[in-house]
N, C-alpha and C positions, 0 to 999 in steps of 0.2 A: 504494500500500500504506500509506504514511504517512497518507494522507487517511482511510483506513478506521479507523485507530487513533484519529486525532483525532476523527472523527465518533462512534465508540463511546464515547470518554471524555466528549465533550460531552453525549451522550445520557444516559450514566450520571449525570453531574453534574446534569443537568436533572431527572432522576427523583429523585435524592437531595435536591436543593434544593426540589423540589416537595412533599416530605414535610414540610418545616419552614417554608417561606415560601410565601405565596400568589403565584400567577403574576401577578396584577394589582398586586402591591405594587411600589412605586417602586424598591426595592433588589433585586429578584429577579435582575436581570442581573449585578449586582455580586457578590452571594452566589454565583450560578452560576459566575462566573469564578473566585472563590476556591476553590470546591469542585473545579472542573476542574483548577486548578493543584495542589491537594492530591492529587488522584487521579493526575495525571501524576507528581508527585514520589514518591508511594507506589510507582508502577510502576517508576521508576528505582531506588529503594532496594531493591526486591525483586530487580531484575535484578543490581544490584551485589553484594548480599549473599546471593544464591541459594545458593551453595556453602556458605557458613557456616551458613545456616538449615538446610540438609539435614544438615550434620554435627551440629549441635546436636540436631535432631530424632532422628537416628539414635542419638545418645548417650542421649537420654531414653527411647527405647523398646528399648534393648539389654537383654539378659537377664543381663548380667554382675552379679555381686554387688558391691555398693558397700561400702567399709569404713566 
């Protein structure tokens, strides 16, 4: 299961990196690794703060009158 997550993250990072860096460039794999790390970090941040994000979103879209 973890292998699937890693494979999906690496595929997404390769697609994102391919938009900005040519695949035959010398630094493609380095940039790809940085993008993969950033995506994994973003996933962890979303998991950790998921409850807080939902609370803030619920507060933004509530119909209560604000003072």
